[in-house]
C-alpha positions in Angstrom: 16.6 175.2 100.3 13.1 175.0 101.5 11.3 175.2 98.2 8.4 172.8 98.8 7.4 174.2 102.2 7.5 177.7 100.8 5.5 176.7 97.8 2.9 175.1 100.1 2.7 178.3 102.1 2.3 180.4 98.9 -0.6 178.2 97.8 -2.3 178.7 101.2 -1.8 182.4 100.8 -3.4 182.3 97.4 -6.5 180.8 99.0 -6.9 184.0 101.0 -6.2 186.4 98.1 -9.2 188.6 97.5 -7.6 190.4 94.5 -6.9 187.8 91.8 -9.6 185.1 92.2 -11.5 184.1 89.1 -14.3 181.9 90.5 -16.8 182.1 93.3 -18.3 178.9 94.7 -21.6 179.0 96.7 -21.6 176.1 99.1 -24.4 174.8 101.3 -28.1 175.4 101.7 -30.0 178.2 103.5 -29.4 179.3 106.1 -25.9 177.7 106.1 -24.5 179.1 102.8 -20.9 180.4 102.3 -19.3 181.9 99.2 -15.7 180.9 98.6 -13.3 182.8 96.3 -10.9 180.6 94.4 -8.6 180.1 91.4 -9.9 177.9 88.7 -6.5 176.7 87.5 -5.6 175.4 91.0 -9.0 173.7 91.4 -8.7 172.2 88.0 -5.4 170.5 88.8 -6.1 169.6 92.4 -9.6 168.0 92.2 -11.0 165.7 89.5 -14.5 166.4 90.8 -14.1 170.1 90.5 -12.4 169.7 87.1 -15.6 168.0 85.8 -17.7 170.8 87.1 -15.4 173.5 85.8 -15.3 171.9 82.3 -19.0 172.8 81.9 -18.6 176.3 83.4 -15.6 177.7 81.5 -14.9 181.4 82.0 -16.4 183.6 79.4 -14.2 186.0 77.4 -16.1 189.0 78.8 -14.1 188.8 82.1 -17.2 187.9 84.2 -16.4 185.6 87.1 -17.5 182.0 87.0 -19.9 181.2 89.8 -20.9 177.7 90.6 -23.2 176.3 93.3 -22.6 173.2 95.4 -25.7 173.0 97.6 -25.1 169.4 98.7 -21.8 170.2 100.4 -21.5 171.9 103.8 -19.4 175.0 104.0 -17.3 173.4 106.7 -16.5 170.3 104.6 -15.7 172.5 101.6 -13.4 174.6 103.6 -11.4 171.5 104.6 -11.4 170.2 101.0 -10.3 173.6 99.6 -7.3 173.8 102.0 
């Protein structure tokens, strides 16, 4: 059974999911800014750096999306890290 390859593929598909994301991440500085849509639970478990940032930006109970800014990271670099 190819469980792990399928799981890896599903996680990549989740990155492209525009329906169920719960965080937006604004990366870069003008004019090179990109907004990424992501899933906090995955970021929390995959990145100690993002876990620290997320711990201070917990989602509010009013269903508003969490939005964080990472101006010191290029969008190209963050795209690689996110994948």
